[in-house]
C-alpha positions in Angstrom: 108.9 73.8 94.5 106.3 72.5 97.0 102.6 74.2 97.4 102.2 76.0 100.9 97.8 75.7 102.0 96.3 78.9 102.0 94.7 79.8 105.3 90.8 80.2 104.4 89.6 82.1 107.5 85.4 82.1 108.6 85.3 85.7 110.3 87.6 88.7 110.7 91.5 87.7 112.3 91.7 89.5 115.7 95.1 91.0 115.7 96.9 89.6 119.0 100.2 92.3 118.8 103.0 91.6 120.1 104.9 94.3 122.4 108.2 94.4 122.4 110.9 96.6 124.4 114.1 95.1 122.2 117.5 95.0 123.9 118.3 98.9 124.2 115.1 99.5 125.6 113.8 100.5 122.2 109.7 99.9 122.1 108.8 98.1 118.6 105.3 96.8 117.8 105.2 92.9 116.3 102.0 91.6 114.2 100.8 88.0 115.3 102.6 85.5 113.9 99.8 83.8 112.6 98.2 83.0 109.2 101.7 82.3 108.3 103.7 83.4 105.1 102.9 81.3 101.9 106.1 81.4 99.2 104.3 81.5 96.3 104.1 82.7 92.8 101.3 83.9 90.8 101.7 81.1 88.6 101.5 78.5 91.7 98.5 80.5 93.2 96.7 80.9 90.3 97.4 76.7 90.0 96.2 75.8 93.3 93.5 77.6 93.5 92.4 75.8 90.0 92.5 72.5 91.6 90.5 73.9 94.6 87.7 76.3 93.1 87.8 75.1 89.3 84.1 75.9 88.5 83.2 78.7 90.9 82.9 82.2 89.6 86.2 84.4 90.0 85.9 87.4 88.2 83.0 89.0 86.9 83.9 92.2 84.5 80.0 93.7 84.4 80.6 96.9 82.1 82.3 93.7 79.6 79.7 91.3 80.5 82.2 89.0 80.9 82.7 86.7 83.7 85.8 83.9 84.0 85.5 81.3 86.5 88.8 80.1 87.9 89.3 77.3 85.4 89.0 79.9 82.8 91.3 82.1 84.4 93.4 79.6 85.0 93.1 78.8 81.2 93.5 82.1 79.5 96.2 83.4 81.6 98.4 80.4 80.1 97.3 80.9 76.7 97.8 84.7 77.2 101.5 83.6 78.6 102.1 81.6 75.5 101.4 84.1 73.3 103.9 86.2 75.1 106.0 83.6 74.8 105.7 83.3 71.3 106.5 87.0 70.7 109.7 87.1 72.5 108.6 88.1 76.2 111.3 86.0 78.8 111.6 86.7 82.4 112.5 90.2 84.0 111.0 91.7 81.2 108.7 94.3 81.7 105.0 94.5 80.3 103.4 97.7 80.3 99.9 98.1 80.9 97.9 100.9 80.5 94.4 100.3 80.7 91.1 101.1 82.8 89.8 98.2 85.2 89.0 95.1 83.3 89.1 91.6 82.7 92.1 91.4 80.8 94.5 93.3 83.7 93.4 89.9 86.2 94.0 88.0 82.6 97.5 89.8 82.3 98.6 90.2 85.9 98.5 86.4 86.4 99.7 85.8 82.7 102.8 88.1 83.1 103.4 86.9 86.5 103.3 83.1 85.7 106.5 83.4 83.0 108.7 85.5 85.4 108.6 88.9 83.5 107.3 91.9 85.4 103.7 93.0 85.6 104.2 97.1 84.9 101.3 99.1 85.7 100.8 102.5 84.5 98.5 105.4 86.0 95.6 105.7 83.1 95.6 109.9 83.8 99.3 110.1 82.7 99.7 112.6 79.9 101.0 111.3 76.6 104.2 112.9 77.6 104.0 111.0 81.1 103.3 107.9 79.1 106.0 108.0 76.5 108.9 109.2 79.2 107.6 106.5 81.2 108.0 104.3 78.4 112.1 105.5 77.9 112.3 104.4 81.3 110.9 101.6 82.1 112.3 99.3 78.7 109.7 97.4 78.1 109.4 94.6 75.9 105.9 95.0 75.5 103.3 97.5 76.1 99.0 96.8 76.3 96.6 100.2 75.8 93.4 100.3 76.0 91.6 102.0 73.0 90.0 104.0 75.7 89.7 104.4 79.0 86.4 106.5 80.3 86.2 109.3 78.3 89.5 109.3 77.4 90.3 107.8 73.4 94.2 106.3 73.6 94.5 106.3 69.5 96.9 109.1 69.3 99.0 108.0 72.2 98.7 104.3 70.4 99.9 106.1 67.1 102.4 107.9 68.6 104.3 104.8 70.0 103.7 102.6 67.0 105.1 105.3 64.3 107.8 107.2 66.3 108.7 104.8 69.1 111.2 102.2 68.5 110.5 100.6 72.0 108.8 98.4 72.8 108.9 96.1 69.8 105.2 94.5 70.8 102.5 97.2 70.9 98.8 95.4 71.4 95.9 97.5 71.3 93.3 96.6 74.1 89.7 97.5 72.9 86.9 97.1 70.7 88.3 100.0 67.8 89.3 99.5 64.8 93.6 99.1 64.8 95.3 102.8 64.6 98.5 101.1 63.1 99.7 98.4 61.2 102.3 98.2 63.5 99.8 97.4 66.4 98.3 94.0 67.7 94.7 93.7 68.3 93.7 91.8 71.3 92.4 89.3 69.0 95.3 88.9 66.8 97.9 88.8 69.8 95.6 86.1 71.7 95.5 83.8 68.2 98.8 84.0 66.6 98.9 82.9 62.9 102.2 83.4 62.1 103.9 79.7 61.8 107.0 81.5 63.1 105.5 82.8 66.2 103.3 79.7 66.8 103.0 79.3 70.4 103.3 75.6 71.7 103.0 74.0 75.0 106.0 73.1 75.5 107.6 76.4 74.9 105.5 77.8 77.8 106.3 75.1 79.9 110.0 76.2 80.1 108.8 79.4 82.1 105.6 79.0 83.6 105.7 78.5 86.9 109.4 78.1 87.2 109.9 81.7 89.2 110.8 82.2 92.7 108.7 83.7 95.5 111.1 86.6 95.7 111.5 87.4 92.3 110.0 90.6 91.1 106.3 90.4 89.7 105.3 94.2 89.6 106.2 98.0 89.3 104.3 100.4 90.2 104.4 104.0 90.5 103.9 106.1 93.7 101.4 108.5 93.6 103.5 111.5 93.4 101.1 114.0 95.4 103.8 114.7 97.4 107.1 114.9 95.2 108.1 113.2 92.1 106.6 109.5 91.2 108.8 106.8 91.8 108.6 102.9 90.5 108.3 100.5 92.7 109.2 97.0 92.5 107.2 94.2 94.5 107.9 90.5 95.0 105.3 87.9 94.0 105.9 87.2 98.5 105.6 90.5 99.1 102.0 91.2 97.4 100.5 87.4 97.6 101.3 87.5 101.2 99.7 91.2 101.7 96.5 90.0 100.1 96.5 87.2 102.3 97.0 89.1 105.5 94.5 92.2 104.7 92.0 88.7 103.4 92.0 87.5 106.1 91.7 90.5 108.9 88.7 90.9 106.6 87.6 87.4 107.0 87.3 86.4 103.8 86.1 83.4 102.6 84.9 81.7 99.3 81.4 82.7 99.9 82.5 86.4 99.6 81.5 88.5 96.5 83.9 92.2 96.5 82.9 95.0 94.7 86.1 96.3 93.4 86.0 100.1 92.8 89.8 101.4 93.3 91.3 101.3 90.2 93.8 98.2 89.2 96.7 100.4 88.3 97.0 100.6 92.6 97.9 98.4 95.3 95.0 99.3 96.8 92.5 98.0 94.2 94.7 95.2 92.8 96.0 93.7 96.2 92.8 94.1 98.2 91.1 93.2 94.9 91.5 90.5 92.6 94.7 88.9 94.7 92.6 89.1 98.1 89.9 87.3 96.2 92.1 84.9 94.8 94.1 83.8 97.4 91.1 83.0 99.3 88.7 81.6 96.0 86.2 84.6 96.6 85.1 85.8 93.8 85.9 90.1 92.6 83.1 92.1 90.7 84.8 94.9 88.0 81.7 97.2 87.8 83.2 100.1 85.4 86.9 100.8 83.7 86.6 103.9 85.7 85.1 104.9 89.0 81.1 105.5 88.3 79.2 105.8 90.9 76.2 104.3 89.9 77.9 101.4 88.0 79.3 100.4 91.9 75.7 100.4 93.5 74.3 98.8 90.9 76.9 96.0 90.8 76.4 95.6 94.8 73.2 95.4 94.5 72.5 92.7 91.3 75.8 90.5 92.3 74.9 90.4 95.9 78.3 91.7 97.0 79.0 90.9 100.6 82.2 92.9 100.1 83.9 96.4 99.0 86.1 98.3 98.7 86.7 102.8 97.7 88.2 105.5 99.2 86.3 108.1 100.8 85.5 110.1 98.0 84.0 107.0 96.2 81.5 106.0 99.4 80.4 109.7 99.6 79.6 109.7 95.9 77.9 106.4 96.0 75.9 107.4 98.9 74.4 111.0 97.0 74.1 109.7 93.9 71.8 106.9 95.6 69.6 109.7 97.6 69.5 112.0 94.4 68.5 108.7 92.1 66.0 107.4 95.5 67.7 104.1 94.0 65.9 100.5 95.3 68.8 99.2 96.4 68.8 95.1 97.7 72.3 95.1 99.5 74.2 91.8 101.6 77.2 94.2 102.2 78.8 92.9 105.7 81.9 94.6 105.5 85.0 96.3 103.1 87.8 98.8 103.3 87.9 102.4 103.3 91.3 103.7 102.3 92.7 106.9 101.2 92.0 110.2 104.0 90.6 110.8 106.3 87.2 109.8 107.8 84.0 112.0 109.0 81.7 110.7 111.6 78.8 111.8 109.3 80.3 109.8 106.2 80.7 106.6 108.6 77.3 106.8 110.1 75.7 107.2 106.5 77.6 104.3 105.3 75.6 102.9 108.2 72.4 103.5 107.5 71.9 104.0 103.6 74.2 101.0 102.6 74.1 98.6 105.8 77.8 99.0 106.1 78.4 98.4 110.0 81.6 96.7 109.8 84.3 98.8 107.5 88.2 98.2 108.3 90.7 101.2 107.7 93.8 100.6 107.1 97.5 102.1 106.3 99.3 101.9 104.0 101.3 102.3 100.8 102.7 101.3 97.7 106.5 100.7 99.3 105.2 98.3 102.1 103.2 95.8 99.4 100.1 97.7 100.1 98.7 97.4 103.6 100.9 97.4 107.0 98.4 98.3 109.5 94.3 97.7 109.5 91.2 97.9 112.1 89.4 94.8 112.4 85.9 95.3 110.7 83.9 97.4 113.2 81.4 101.0 112.9 82.2 101.5 116.3 85.9 101.4 116.6 85.9 103.8 113.8 83.4 106.1 115.3 85.5 105.8 118.6 88.9 106.7 116.8 88.5 107.4 113.4 92.6 108.7 113.7 93.5 105.0 114.4 94.6 103.0 111.8 94.5 99.8 113.8 97.3 97.1 114.6 99.8 95.6 112.5 99.0 93.2 110.2 101.0 89.2 111.2 104.8 89.6 110.3 104.4 93.6 110.5 106.6 95.6 112.5 107.0 98.8 113.3 108.4 101.7 115.4 108.5 105.3 115.5 111.8 107.3 115.6 112.3 110.9 115.8 114.8 113.0 113.2 117.7 111.5 114.5 116.5 107.3 114.3 116.2 107.3 117.8 113.2 105.3 118.9 110.9 106.5 120.8 108.8 105.5 123.4 104.5 104.8 123.5 102.3 107.6 122.5 105.4 110.0 121.0 104.7 111.5 117.9 107.8 110.8 115.3 108.4 109.1 112.0 106.9 105.8 111.5 109.5 102.9 110.4 108.1 99.4 108.9 109.8 96.2 108.7 109.0 92.7 107.2 108.3 90.8 104.3 106.2 93.7 103.2 109.2 95.4 102.2 109.6 96.3 98.2 112.5 94.9 96.8 113.4 99.0 96.1 113.0 102.0 93.0 113.7 100.5 89.8 117.0 102.3 88.5 117.3 104.0 91.5 119.2 102.9 94.0 119.9 106.5 95.5 116.2 106.9 96.6 115.9 103.3 97.8 118.7 103.9 99.8 117.2 107.0 101.3 113.8 104.9 102.1 115.3 101.9 103.7 117.3 101.9 106.5 119.2 99.0 109.2 119.4 98.8 112.4 122.7 97.8 114.1 121.0 94.2 113.5 121.1 94.6 110.2 117.0 94.8 109.8 116.1 96.7 106.7 113.3 99.3 107.6 111.4 101.5 105.3 111.2 105.3 106.5 107.6 105.9 106.2 107.3 109.7 106.0 104.4 109.7 107.9 104.2 111.2 111.3 102.3 109.3 114.0 102.2 107.6 117.3 102.1 103.8 118.6 99.7 103.2 121.5 101.3 100.8 124.1 98.7 98.3 122.7 100.2 98.3 119.5 97.5 100.6 117.7 98.4 103.3 115.6 97.2 107.2 114.7 98.3 108.7 111.9 99.2 112.2 112.5 99.8 113.9 109.0 102.4 113.3 106.6 106.0 114.8 107.1 106.0 116.7 103.6 102.4 117.5 104.4 103.2 119.3 107.6 102.3 123.6 108.1 105.1 125.2 109.0 103.8 129.0 110.2 105.7 131.0 113.1 107.8 128.0 113.7 105.1 126.3 115.0 104.7 122.6 112.9 100.6 122.1 112.6 99.5 118.7 110.5 96.5 119.4 108.6 95.1 116.0 110.1 94.3 117.7 113.6 92.6 120.9 111.8 90.3 118.7 109.6 89.0 116.3 111.9 88.1 119.2 114.0 86.5 121.2 111.1 84.1 118.3 110.0 82.8 117.8 113.0 81.0 120.8 112.6 77.1 119.4 111.6 77.1 121.7 108.6 80.4 120.7 107.5 81.0 117.6 105.2 84.2 117.4 104.4 87.2 119.8 104.6 90.6 120.0 103.3 93.6 121.8 104.8 96.6 123.1 103.2 99.4 126.0 103.9 100.1 128.8 101.7 103.4 130.6 101.7 104.0 133.4 103.5 106.9 135.9 103.6 106.4 137.1 107.3 105.1 133.7 109.1 106.2 131.0 106.3 103.3 129.8 105.7 99.6 130.8 106.5 96.8 128.1 106.8 93.8 128.0 104.1 91.2 125.8 104.8 88.6 124.4 101.9 85.2 123.4 102.9 82.5 121.5 101.5 78.9 121.8 102.8 76.9 119.2 104.3 73.8 118.6 101.7 71.8 119.3 104.5 73.3 122.0 106.1 71.1 124.5 108.3 72.0 128.2 108.2 74.2 130.3 106.2 77.7 129.4 107.8 80.2 131.7 107.0 84.0 132.0 107.8 84.0 133.9 110.5 81.4 131.6 112.0 83.8 128.7 111.3 86.7 130.8 113.1 85.2 131.2 116.2 83.5 128.3 116.7 86.9 126.9 116.0 88.3 128.9 118.9 87.4 127.0 122.0 88.3 123.5 119.9 91.8 124.1 118.7 94.8 126.1 119.6 94.5 129.3 118.1 98.1 129.1 115.6 96.1 126.5 113.9 92.8 128.4 113.8 92.6 128.9 109.6 93.5 131.9 108.3 91.6 131.7 105.4 88.2 129.7 104.6 87.3 128.9 100.7 83.8 127.5 100.4 84.4 124.5 97.7 81.8 125.4 94.6 80.6 129.0 96.0 84.0 131.2 95.6 85.2 131.8 91.8 87.9 130.2 91.3 87.4 126.7 93.7 86.5 123.5 92.5 82.9 122.4 92.8 84.6 119.3 94.7 88.3 118.5 96.6 91.1 117.7 93.3 91.6 113.8 93.9 93.9 112.1 92.4 92.8 108.7 90.4 93.4 107.1 93.6 91.0 109.3 95.6 94.0 111.1 97.1 93.1 114.9 97.8 95.5 116.6 95.7 96.8 119.1 98.3 99.4 120.8 95.5 96.7 121.7 93.3 95.0 123.4 96.7 97.9 125.0 98.0 97.9 126.7 94.1 94.4 127.3 94.1 94.5 129.4 97.8 98.3 130.9 96.8 96.5 132.7 93.6 93.4 133.1 95.6 94.9 134.7 98.9 97.0 137.6 96.5 93.7 138.4 95.0 91.6 139.0 97.9 89.2 136.3 97.4 89.2 134.7 101.1 
């Protein structure tokens, strides 16, 4: 297969959105047609960048004190691929990885994808029961588990898998701790096969390396499951590589950029917008720590001269608070980055600009089923401040429309469910054709569209404003209330740092509204619940005013901070449960 040349940009791509009223009068927004899509597998991509930048640094893992150039990443990925082949792993086999952010994560991505196997990413916060159930469901040929992830010790889990589980046949322990079982291979022993029966050779590797197709499955990633049960999303080489290309192009990534990757690599935001984006643009990715650590991220940005940083709002907030509390002397040269995951407050945007020098942040909309990002703003503080709810315009080669409950396309500036189409649509849910059919609908021309489950508006200029997740909508007294509408107004109060709004069951009204509020660090005066409600009266409709207000860290039973999953998303199901319990006890 011939290699296509990837587009290397010298600055942020300004999107030229095509607005189109299709046959039948449908209002559909189409992203630009440049840069062109690349028909590459991960093996071809790695070969291409090795040829271009052999001695350039590709990956730095600060916590492991390890650096890989594009040459060494190419060599180590092939060495690991050889070991996989020698151990019987073949194209389409699933290879599970349960680990924190690390050099091995990046190497395994390219090694597994290079031989046509499927890189299957497991959330490190899964319980032991969830891990075992997932292994049974995925039926992997091999599994790689870090002996420790942050403060979590996986020795018991490794032993249980090795001693009691028949599948997978190959279990490799990542890390430096002593092996927990004779049925487990250490990372060193796996890479350096001694048994002559399984001694890898270059000939056997070349039977599989780079022989796949861009439309073959590259990854299985699990949806976050904050609004329902997790699903295993299958993405192709073309899906992920092109999304990484187009996200990086809009950010203006170049070979001179150094990106600090704080989000977890098991999530598409971390993986696609991190190592994949830097590799396809010839940049460098920095891994500060195995799990997010504000101090480690700040030191990495300063000491590695990072120009780009990706994180979710809770991570950025933690970095700012840590830097302020410790009065750190940071030497920063950040120019851009992506802030993703939840609503943005004006205070946070201003602090990032003043305290970290981040004046060019981009705000995206994405989901695992869309390879990661489908809409994104151009990097700009001004655009974020002007409309913090806008997620920008479609990325290239991406189409979008808004529909009502009957799937009828709606005109501009009308609330409805967002549908997205294009190269970025996932292949389907692993072993779940029913859910796949529910997620993807086809129009009269047979074009597939993903139902995102998000309520949005699309403006006449193609900009998307996210209103709410369909499943997060609060139904009170016959009215549908978007929590984001209330959160956005609450966060305009100078004494409020952040807010999360949820519904709780109520016999008479269906649901009632509870707001969890975090005071701003420099809040003046003792703002009370009744003060918040009075302040809201002139700013939002009466039926949207919270029935209950809970102050984070100030009421028994309320956590010190908003609960979030490993991807930084606020766990609203947990908040609803907390609120329901406290309301019954009349504590708010």
